[in-house]
C-alpha positions in Angstrom: 20.1 5.8 3.7 17.8 7.8 1.7 14.1 7.9 2.3 12.4 7.3 -1.0 9.0 8.3 0.4 10.4 11.7 1.1 12.2 12.0 -2.1 9.5 11.0 -4.5 6.4 12.0 -2.6 3.1 10.8 -4.1 5.1 8.8 -6.7 6.2 6.4 -4.2 5.4 3.4 -4.2 5.3 3.4 -8.0 1.9 2.6 -9.6 3.7 0.5 -12.3 5.1 -1.8 -9.6 1.9 -1.9 -7.8 0.0 -2.9 -10.9 2.4 -5.8 -11.3 0.9 -7.2 -8.1 -2.8 -6.2 -8.5 -4.4 -6.3 -11.9 -6.7 -3.4 -11.5 -6.4 0.3 -10.3 -9.9 -0.1 -8.8 -8.9 -3.1 -6.8 -5.8 -1.4 -5.7 -7.7 1.6 -4.5 -10.3 -0.4 -2.5 -7.6 -2.7 -1.0 -5.4 0.1 0.0 -8.0 2.0 1.5 -9.3 -0.9 3.6 -5.8 -1.7 4.8 -5.0 1.9 5.5 -8.0 2.1 7.8 -6.8 -1.1 9.7 -3.3 0.6 10.0 -4.9 3.8 11.2 -6.9 2.0 13.8 -4.0 -0.3 15.2 -0.9 1.5 14.1 0.7 -1.7 13.1 2.1 -2.7 9.8 3.3 -6.0 8.4 6.7 -4.7 7.3 9.0 -1.8 8.1 7.9 1.0 5.8 9.2 4.2 4.7 6.0 6.1 4.4 4.6 7.6 7.5 1.0 8.0 6.2 -1.3 4.9 6.4 -2.2 4.9 2.7 1.5 4.9 1.7 2.2 2.2 4.4 -0.6 0.1 2.9 0.6 0.4 -0.6 4.1 -0.6 0.5 2.7 -3.7 2.0 0.7 -4.5 -1.1 3.8 -4.0 -3.2 5.8 -6.3 -1.1 3.2 -9.0 -1.1 2.3 -9.0 2.5 -1.3 -7.9 1.8 -3.0 -10.2 -0.9 -5.8 -8.6 -2.9 -8.7 -11.0 -3.8 -12.1 -10.6 -5.3 -13.9 -10.8 -2.1 -11.7 -7.9 -0.7 -13.6 -5.4 -3.0 -17.2 -6.3 -2.1 
C-alpha cells in the first residue's frame, strides 16, 4: 500500500478536502495547531494516520471528522 503522505508531502492532506470540513483557513490553522500540540504531548491519535508529524496527523483527524472545529476552539 502506498503512503500518500510520503508521495504528496506538504500537499497531503489536501487543503480543498479540509476546507470541505472547516469553513475557514484561519479556523483550520488554529484547530490543527491546538490538536497537533495535544498529539505531541500524548503521542495519541484518534485514527490510524499516514503522516508521522503531529500537524499532519491533526489535519488527517480533522479531515476524517474525528476532530470537530467550533467557534470556541479558536478563542
